[in-house]
N, C-alpha and C positions, 0 to 999 in steps of 0.2 A: 815293456817290451811285449809285443803280441806273440801268442803262440799260434802257428798256422797249421791247420789240418790240410793235408794234401792227399790226393788219390793214392800216393805211395803207401799211406797208413791205412788204406782200407783193408778190412779183413775178409770182405766178401759175404758177410751177413748183414743185409740191409738194415735191420733194426739195431744192431750193434754199431755199425757205421753211422747211423743217424744219431745215436746217443753220444758217440765220440764226438761228432761235429757240435752237438749241443754243449758238451763239456767245454770244448775249445772256446765256443762262443761266450759262454758264461764266465770262463776264467778271464777272457779278454775284457769283458765288461767290468769285472772286478778290479783288474789291473788298471783300467782307465779310470775307474772311480777313485781308486787309490791315488793315482797320479793327479786327478782333478781335485783332491782332498775334500771328497764328499763327506757327509756327516758320518759320525760313527754308527749311528743307527741304521743308515742305509747300507753301509759296508757290512754291518752285522748281519742284516737281512740277506744280503747276497751271499755272504759266507755261510749262512744256515742253509739257504737253498742249495748251494754247491755241495755242501757236505751231505745233504739229504739225497741229492741227486746221485752223487757218486755211490752211495750205499744202494740206491734203487737200481743203478746200472750194473754194480757188481753182482747184485742178486740176479739180475736177468742173465748175465754171463754164466753164472754158476749153475743156474737151473738148466741152461742149454748144455753146459758141459756134462751135467749128471744125466740128461736125457740121452746123450749120445756116448756115454761111457768113455769120456775122455781120460786117457791114461795119465795126463799131468794134472789132473783136477786138484789134488791136494797141494801141490807146490803153487799152482796158480791162485788157489783160495788163500793160502798163507800170504802171497804177495798182496792180495787185496786187503787182508786183515792188517798188514804192516802199513799200507798206506793209509787206511782209515785212522789207525792209531796216530801215525805222524801227522795227518791232517788235523786230528783232534788237537795235538800239542800245538800246532801252528795256530789253529783257531783260539786256544787259550791264551797264546802269546799275544795275538792281535787284540783280544779283549782286554788283557792285562796292560799292555803297552800302548795300544792305540795304533792307528795307522801312521806309517812313517816311510821314508824311503828305504829303510833298513828291512821293514816288513814286507815291502813290495819286493825287494830282491830276494829275500828268504822264500816268498810265495813263488816267485819265478824259478828259483833254483830247485826248491824241493818238490813243488807240484808239477810245474810245467815240464821240467826235465824228466821227473819220474813218469809222467803220462806219456811223453814222447817215447821213452825207452820201452815201457811196458806194452804200449800199443804196437810200436815197431817190431818188438821181438816177441813178447809172450802172447799177446792177442793174435798177432799174425800167424803164429804157430797153430793156435786154436782154429783160425780160419782155414789154414791149410789142411788140418785134420778133417774139419767139416766138409771142405770141398772134396777131399779123397773119399771120404765116406759116402757122399752123395753120388759119386760117379758110378754108372751102371757098370757092372762087371761082366766081362765076357764069359760066356759059358763054354767050357771045353768040349770038343766034339769026340 
């Protein structure tokens, strides 16, 4: 089952939105590869890339939050850390058990659902904060 990025998920920061779109594209490629029963080596490379990309993306978001003194930084960072930990467990399960319909469902439920929720709520809150912070303020007369 594909995960679709829509403009409703945009956070309003071009670099972050592009990274989110790339994440969705890579997840869809992985899900399609699992469905097509590609080799474990190929799936392993895709999972490794995805895991590395997520860490890079989260780092970019966290630097942005620190640069702008985002008040929910610690909670947002903990959410990222929890996801990286869960993804690591999923990756280990995939390596141990191999690709299967059960693993594809787990990937879809745990990764895709988490990303949709995280981007739709947590990242959009960050985007809203950044948008408000960049608006010019009226000077009182």
